[in-house]
C-alpha positions as CSV (number, residue, x, y, z in Angstrom):
1,X,14.6,43.4,-15.0
2,X,17.3,42.0,-17.2
3,X,18.3,39.6,-14.3
4,X,14.7,38.3,-14.0
5,X,14.5,37.7,-17.8
6,X,17.9,35.9,-17.7
7,X,16.7,33.7,-14.8
8,X,13.6,32.7,-16.8
9,X,15.7,31.8,-19.8
10,X,17.9,29.7,-17.5
11,X,14.8,27.9,-16.2
12,X,13.3,27.2,-19.7
13,X,13.0,23.5,-20.2
14,X,16.2,22.3,-21.9
15,X,16.2,19.9,-24.9
16,X,17.2,16.9,-22.8
17,X,13.9,17.1,-21.0
18,X,11.7,17.4,-24.1
19,X,10.2,14.0,-24.6
20,X,7.3,12.6,-26.7
21,X,4.9,10.4,-24.8
22,X,4.5,6.9,-26.3
23,X,1.6,6.2,-28.6
24,X,2.0,2.6,-29.6
25,X,-0.7,-0.1,-29.7
26,X,0.9,-1.8,-26.7
27,X,0.9,1.4,-24.7
28,X,-2.8,2.0,-25.6
29,X,-3.7,-1.5,-24.6
30,X,-2.0,-1.2,-21.2
31,X,-3.6,2.2,-20.7
32,X,-7.1,0.8,-21.5
33,X,-6.6,-2.2,-19.1
34,X,-5.7,0.2,-16.3
35,X,-8.7,2.4,-17.1
36,X,-11.1,-0.5,-17.4
37,X,-10.3,-1.8,-13.9
38,X,-10.5,1.8,-12.5
39,X,-7.0,1.7,-11.2
40,X,-4.7,4.6,-10.4
41,X,-1.1,4.4,-11.7
42,X,1.8,6.8,-11.5
43,X,2.7,5.8,-15.0
44,X,-0.4,7.4,-16.5
45,X,-1.5,10.0,-14.0
46,X,2.1,11.4,-13.8
47,X,2.6,11.1,-17.6
48,X,5.8,9.3,-16.9
49,X,8.3,9.6,-19.8
50,X,9.6,6.0,-19.1
51,X,6.2,4.2,-19.2
52,X,6.7,2.6,-22.6
53,X,10.2,1.3,-21.5
54,X,9.0,0.0,-18.1
55,X,5.9,-1.6,-19.6
56,X,8.0,-3.2,-22.3
57,X,10.2,-4.7,-19.5
58,X,7.1,-6.1,-17.8
59,X,6.9,-3.5,-15.0
60,X,4.2,-1.0,-14.0
61,X,3.5,1.1,-11.0
62,X,0.1,1.1,-9.2
63,X,-1.2,3.6,-6.7
64,X,-3.5,2.2,-4.0
65,X,-5.8,3.6,-1.3
66,X,-7.5,6.0,-3.7
67,X,-6.2,9.1,-5.4
68,X,-6.7,11.7,-2.7
69,X,-3.9,12.3,-0.3
70,X,-4.2,13.6,3.3
71,X,-0.9,15.6,2.8
72,X,-0.2,18.5,0.5
73,X,3.5,18.3,-0.5
74,X,4.4,21.3,-2.6
75,X,6.0,19.2,-5.4
76,X,3.3,16.6,-5.8
77,X,0.4,16.6,-8.3
78,X,-1.7,14.1,-6.4
79,X,-5.0,15.5,-5.2
80,X,-5.2,16.4,-1.6
81,X,-8.2,16.6,0.8
82,X,-10.5,14.2,2.6
83,X,-10.1,10.7,1.0
84,X,-13.0,8.5,0.2
85,X,-13.7,5.3,2.1
86,X,-11.2,2.5,1.6
87,X,-12.2,0.2,-1.3
88,X,-11.7,-3.4,-0.1
89,X,-11.9,-4.7,-3.7
90,X,-8.9,-2.8,-4.7
91,X,-6.3,-5.5,-3.9
92,X,-8.1,-8.0,-6.1
93,X,-8.4,-5.5,-8.9
94,X,-4.7,-4.7,-8.8
95,X,-3.8,-8.4,-8.8
96,X,-6.2,-9.2,-11.6
97,X,-4.9,-6.3,-13.7
98,X,-1.3,-7.4,-13.2
99,X,-2.4,-10.9,-14.3
100,X,-4.0,-9.6,-17.5
101,X,-1.1,-7.4,-18.3
102,X,1.3,-10.3,-17.7
103,X,3.7,-8.3,-15.7
104,X,6.9,-9.8,-14.2
105,X,7.5,-7.0,-11.7
106,X,5.1,-4.7,-10.0
107,X,5.7,-1.5,-8.2
108,X,3.0,-0.4,-5.8
109,X,2.7,3.0,-4.1
110,X,0.0,4.9,-2.3
111,X,-1.3,8.2,-1.2
112,X,-0.8,9.1,2.5
113,X,-3.8,8.1,4.6
114,X,-3.2,9.8,7.9
115,X,-7.0,9.6,8.4
116,X,-6.8,5.9,9.0
117,X,-5.7,4.4,12.3
118,X,-3.3,2.0,10.6
119,X,-2.3,4.5,7.8
120,X,-3.6,2.1,5.2
121,X,-1.1,-0.7,6.2
122,X,-3.9,-3.3,6.3
123,X,-4.8,-2.6,2.6
124,X,-1.1,-2.7,1.8
125,X,-0.7,-6.1,3.2
126,X,-3.8,-7.4,1.5
127,X,-2.6,-6.0,-1.9
128,X,0.9,-7.5,-1.6
129,X,-0.5,-10.9,-0.7
130,X,-3.2,-10.9,-3.3
131,X,-0.7,-10.0,-6.0
132,X,1.6,-12.8,-5.0
133,X,-1.4,-15.3,-4.8
134,X,-2.7,-14.5,-8.2
135,X,0.7,-14.0,-10.0
136,X,3.1,-16.8,-8.9
137,X,6.7,-15.9,-9.5
138,X,6.1,-12.1,-9.7
139,X,8.4,-9.8,-7.8
140,X,7.3,-6.7,-6.0
141,X,8.6,-3.3,-5.0
142,X,6.5,-1.3,-2.6
143,X,7.0,2.5,-2.3
144,X,5.5,3.3,1.1
145,X,4.7,6.4,3.1
146,X,6.4,7.1,6.4
147,X,3.4,5.8,8.5
148,X,4.4,8.7,10.8
149,X,7.4,6.7,11.9
150,X,5.3,3.9,13.5
151,X,7.6,0.9,13.0
152,X,4.9,-1.6,14.0
153,X,3.0,-0.6,10.8
154,X,6.2,-0.8,8.8
155,X,6.7,-4.3,10.2
156,X,3.4,-5.4,8.7
157,X,4.7,-4.5,5.3
158,X,7.9,-6.3,5.9
159,X,6.0,-9.4,7.0
160,X,4.1,-9.4,3.7
161,X,7.5,-10.1,2.1
162,X,7.9,-7.7,-0.9
163,X,11.3,-8.0,-2.5
164,X,12.0,-4.3,-2.2
165,X,10.7,-1.6,0.2
166,X,11.2,2.0,-0.9
167,X,10.5,5.2,0.8
168,X,11.5,8.5,-0.8
169,X,13.5,11.1,1.1
170,X,12.6,13.5,-1.8
171,X,15.1,16.2,-1.0
172,X,17.9,17.3,1.2
173,X,17.6,18.1,4.9
174,X,17.5,21.9,4.6
175,X,14.7,22.0,2.0
176,X,12.5,19.3,3.6
177,X,10.3,21.6,5.7
178,X,9.6,23.8,2.6
179,X,8.8,20.9,0.2
180,X,7.3,18.0,2.2
181,X,4.0,18.2,4.1
182,X,4.3,16.7,7.6
183,X,7.1,14.4,6.6
184,X,10.4,14.9,8.5
185,X,13.9,14.1,7.2
186,X,15.0,12.1,10.3
187,X,11.6,10.2,10.5
188,X,12.2,9.0,6.9
189,X,15.7,8.0,7.7
190,X,14.5,6.0,10.7
191,X,11.9,4.1,8.6
192,X,14.6,3.2,6.0
193,X,16.9,2.1,8.7
194,X,14.2,-0.2,10.2
195,X,13.6,-1.7,6.7
196,X,17.3,-2.3,6.1
197,X,18.0,-3.9,9.5
198,X,15.1,-6.3,8.7
199,X,17.2,-7.6,5.8
200,X,15.0,-6.2,3.1
201,X,16.3,-4.2,0.1
202,X,15.8,-0.6,1.2
203,X,15.5,2.0,-1.5
204,X,15.0,5.8,-1.7
205,X,14.8,8.6,-4.1
206,X,15.4,12.4,-4.3
207,X,14.7,15.1,-6.8
208,X,17.0,17.8,-8.0
209,X,16.4,21.3,-9.1
210,X,14.7,22.6,-6.0
211,X,17.6,24.8,-4.8
212,X,19.8,22.1,-3.2
213,X,23.6,22.5,-3.3
214,X,25.9,19.7,-4.5
215,X,27.4,19.3,-1.0
216,X,23.9,18.8,0.4
217,X,23.2,16.1,-2.2
218,X,26.4,14.3,-1.2
219,X,25.5,14.6,2.4
220,X,22.1,13.2,1.8
221,X,23.7,10.2,0.0
222,X,25.9,9.7,3.1
223,X,22.9,9.8,5.4
224,X,21.1,7.1,3.2
225,X,24.1,4.8,3.1
226,X,24.6,5.1,6.8
227,X,21.1,3.7,7.5
228,X,21.6,0.8,5.0
229,X,19.8,2.0,1.8
230,X,21.1,0.0,-1.2
231,X,19.2,1.6,-4.1
232,X,19.0,5.3,-4.9
233,X,17.1,7.1,-7.7
234,X,17.8,10.8,-8.6
235,X,15.7,12.7,-11.0
236,X,14.9,16.2,-12.1
237,X,11.9,18.0,-10.4
238,X,9.4,19.2,-12.9
239,X,6.7,21.7,-11.8
240,X,3.3,20.0,-12.2
241,X,1.3,23.2,-12.3
242,X,1.5,26.9,-11.4
243,X,0.3,26.1,-7.9
244,X,3.4,24.0,-7.2
245,X,7.0,25.1,-6.4
246,X,8.9,26.6,-9.4
247,X,11.8,24.8,-10.7
248,X,14.9,26.5,-9.3
249,X,17.3,24.8,-11.8
250,X,17.4,22.3,-14.6
251,X,20.4,20.1,-13.7
252,X,22.4,19.0,-16.6
253,X,23.0,15.3,-17.5
254,X,26.7,15.6,-16.7
255,X,25.9,16.6,-13.1
256,X,23.5,13.6,-12.8
257,X,26.3,11.3,-14.1
258,X,28.6,12.8,-11.4
259,X,26.0,11.9,-8.7
260,X,25.7,8.4,-10.1
261,X,29.4,7.8,-9.8
262,X,29.6,9.4,-6.4
263,X,26.8,7.3,-5.1
264,X,28.4,4.0,-6.3
265,X,31.6,5.1,-4.6
266,X,29.8,5.7,-1.4
267,X,28.3,2.2,-1.3
268,X,25.0,2.1,-3.1
269,X,24.4,-1.1,-5.0
270,X,22.4,0.7,-7.7
271,X,22.1,4.4,-8.6
272,X,19.7,5.4,-11.2
273,X,20.5,9.1,-11.9
274,X,19.3,11.2,-14.8
275,X,16.9,14.1,-15.7
276,X,14.1,11.7,-16.6
277,X,14.7,9.1,-13.9
278,X,11.6,8.4,-11.6
279,X,11.3,6.2,-8.5
280,X,10.4,3.1,-10.4
281,X,12.9,3.4,-13.2
282,X,14.6,0.0,-13.8
283,X,12.8,-1.2,-10.7
284,X,12.9,-4.8,-12.0
285,X,16.7,-4.8,-11.5
286,X,16.7,-3.6,-8.0
287,X,15.5,-6.8,-6.4
288,X,19.1,-8.0,-6.9
289,X,20.6,-5.3,-4.6
290,X,21.5,-7.7,-1.8
291,X,23.1,-10.3,-4.1
């Protein structure tokens, strides 16, 4: 019994993870703009602790293809089930909101749409192009699903010419079957390799605190460098609800700093590593990863 209580105390959220969500007038205005245009963003739905900083830097993250995912990853708080029909007005609404918000850099992600023949790639392409058309000079990062490893669909995204294409590995090889729904470690690596070999900035991200060991994290870094990934984000996993995986460990900031230094030694151009880091953190800087 004493051991169980000790484990619970160990997993109690530490001070470095206790943040206060922003409540400024600019934040409220951004939030209202997103709500008025009936858009889905990770910034708001995920209660991202960095949203004020990112919005202040002229960056926001939008989620396309609805808000219901066909997969049920055990770490993710996005709803899962049968998605609604594709909204063909979404690309315009995303582009118009970016225009109103006067963003300089946009990050776009999506739910998985395994129910669609093209996995939603067509909407992805329309969105990237519409954002460019209505916002001259803007840069874009797209955080894409694995498209079940179908490189012909990944090529459609490449051809739309976003500056950065990201796909998250999420965790180490050993834990992948327990944590990710349908996604496979080697399929994700193959998608990232295809992106990098096309000459696009390839980016990925992992979470810590799920039971991984330090040597597994370093091995994951080596796998990503080997396929040409230039940008890596590392953050702390936080349990979204009691239905999701419990946090195995709260990794201390010093360990995150160690991984940052190791990642740079291994050849990444940028490593964003910290307890509160999320996939789009400092995304506006990562377009320079090939320079």
